[in-house]
C-alpha positions as CSV (number, residue, x, y, z in Angstrom):
1,M,35.1,-4.6,46.5
2,N,36.2,-4.9,50.0
3,I,34.0,-6.0,52.8
4,S,34.2,-6.0,56.4
5,A,31.3,-7.8,57.6
6,K,30.7,-8.0,61.4
7,F,28.9,-10.8,63.3
8,D,25.3,-10.3,64.2
9,H,23.6,-13.5,65.8
10,F,23.4,-17.0,65.1
11,N,20.2,-19.1,65.1
12,F,19.1,-22.2,66.6
13,N,15.6,-23.4,65.9
14,V,13.8,-25.0,69.1
15,S,11.3,-26.7,69.9
16,S,10.3,-25.1,73.2
17,L,11.0,-21.3,73.6
18,E,10.6,-21.3,77.7
19,K,12.6,-24.7,78.1
20,S,15.3,-23.0,75.9
21,I,15.2,-19.3,77.3
22,E,15.2,-20.7,81.1
23,F,18.5,-23.0,79.9
24,Y,20.6,-20.0,78.3
25,N,19.6,-17.9,81.2
26,K,20.4,-20.4,83.8
27,A,23.5,-21.9,82.3
28,L,25.2,-19.0,80.7
29,G,23.2,-15.8,82.2
30,L,21.9,-14.8,78.7
31,E,18.6,-12.8,78.5
32,E,16.1,-11.8,76.5
33,S,17.0,-9.1,74.2
34,H,13.9,-8.7,72.0
35,R,11.4,-11.0,69.8
36,K,9.7,-10.8,66.9
37,E,6.4,-12.7,66.4
38,A,4.8,-13.9,63.0
39,K,1.1,-12.2,62.9
40,D,-0.5,-15.4,62.0
41,G,1.4,-17.2,65.0
42,S,3.5,-19.4,62.6
43,F,6.8,-18.4,64.4
44,I,8.3,-16.7,67.2
45,L,12.0,-15.4,67.3
46,V,13.8,-14.7,70.7
47,Y,17.3,-12.9,70.5
48,M,19.6,-13.6,73.5
49,K,22.0,-11.4,74.5
50,D,25.1,-11.5,77.0
51,N,25.3,-7.7,77.9
52,K,28.8,-7.6,76.6
53,S,29.0,-7.6,72.9
54,G,26.8,-7.0,70.4
55,F,26.5,-10.9,69.2
56,L,22.9,-12.1,69.5
57,L,21.8,-15.7,69.9
58,E,18.5,-16.2,68.0
59,L,16.0,-19.0,68.9
60,T,13.5,-19.7,66.5
61,W,10.0,-21.6,67.4
62,L,8.1,-22.6,64.5
63,K,4.3,-23.5,65.4
64,D,4.2,-26.5,63.1
65,H,7.5,-28.1,64.0
66,P,6.9,-29.2,67.6
67,Q,9.5,-32.4,67.6
68,K,12.9,-31.9,68.2
69,Y,14.9,-31.3,65.3
70,D,17.7,-33.5,63.4
71,L,20.7,-32.1,64.2
72,G,22.8,-34.3,62.0
73,E,26.2,-35.4,63.2
74,C,26.3,-32.3,65.1
75,E,29.5,-31.2,63.8
76,F,28.8,-27.5,64.7
77,H,28.9,-25.7,68.0
78,L,28.7,-22.3,69.5
79,C,31.4,-21.2,72.0
80,V,31.3,-18.9,74.7
81,R,34.1,-17.7,77.1
82,V,33.1,-17.5,80.8
83,P,34.6,-15.0,83.4
84,G,35.6,-16.1,87.0
85,D,36.5,-19.6,88.2
86,Y,36.5,-22.0,85.2
87,D,36.5,-25.2,87.5
88,K,33.3,-23.5,89.4
89,V,31.5,-23.0,86.3
90,R,32.2,-26.6,85.1
91,A,31.3,-27.8,88.4
92,Y,27.8,-25.9,88.2
93,H,27.0,-27.1,84.6
94,K,27.7,-30.7,85.8
95,E,25.2,-30.1,88.8
96,M,23.0,-29.0,86.0
97,G,23.7,-32.5,84.3
98,V,24.4,-30.5,80.9
99,V,27.8,-31.3,80.5
100,C,27.9,-33.7,77.3
101,Y,31.6,-33.9,76.5
102,E,35.0,-32.7,78.0
103,N,38.3,-32.8,76.7
104,V,40.5,-31.8,79.9
105,E,44.2,-31.9,78.0
106,M,42.8,-28.8,75.9
107,G,41.0,-27.4,78.7
108,L,37.5,-27.1,77.3
109,Y,34.1,-28.8,77.8
110,F,30.8,-28.6,76.1
111,I,27.1,-28.6,77.3
112,E,24.1,-29.7,75.7
113,D,21.0,-27.5,75.4
114,P,17.5,-28.8,75.7
115,D,17.4,-29.6,71.9
116,G,20.6,-31.1,71.7
117,Y,23.1,-28.0,70.3
118,W,26.4,-28.2,71.7
119,I,28.0,-25.1,73.2
120,E,31.8,-25.0,74.1
121,I,32.7,-23.2,77.3
122,L,35.9,-21.6,77.6
123,P,37.6,-19.7,80.3
124,E,37.4,-15.8,79.5
125,K,41.3,-15.5,79.4
């Protein structure tokens, strides 16, 4: 069997959909694509899109989990590439107060979302 998979989405569980949607919109320009809500109100799934690829970021809110999630050692991350002036984008993220790690030698940095997830930021090229 020869399987040829294609990435579809990645999930982050979040404690506040409103804060997370606002963060991803303001920090990365992501927009809500669609959502799914449980009939019993136990969960809401919000899918964020970038309008450039088919990849989606799924934000999962669980009614019975209002506290922040334990992310362990946070040895995982999502990575995005940003167009335009990379230094201006980094300055914007610093102004937002969301830059949590920089590696100037490697030409990259990370921002942190409201729940502590790290997103690596790379230039588009």
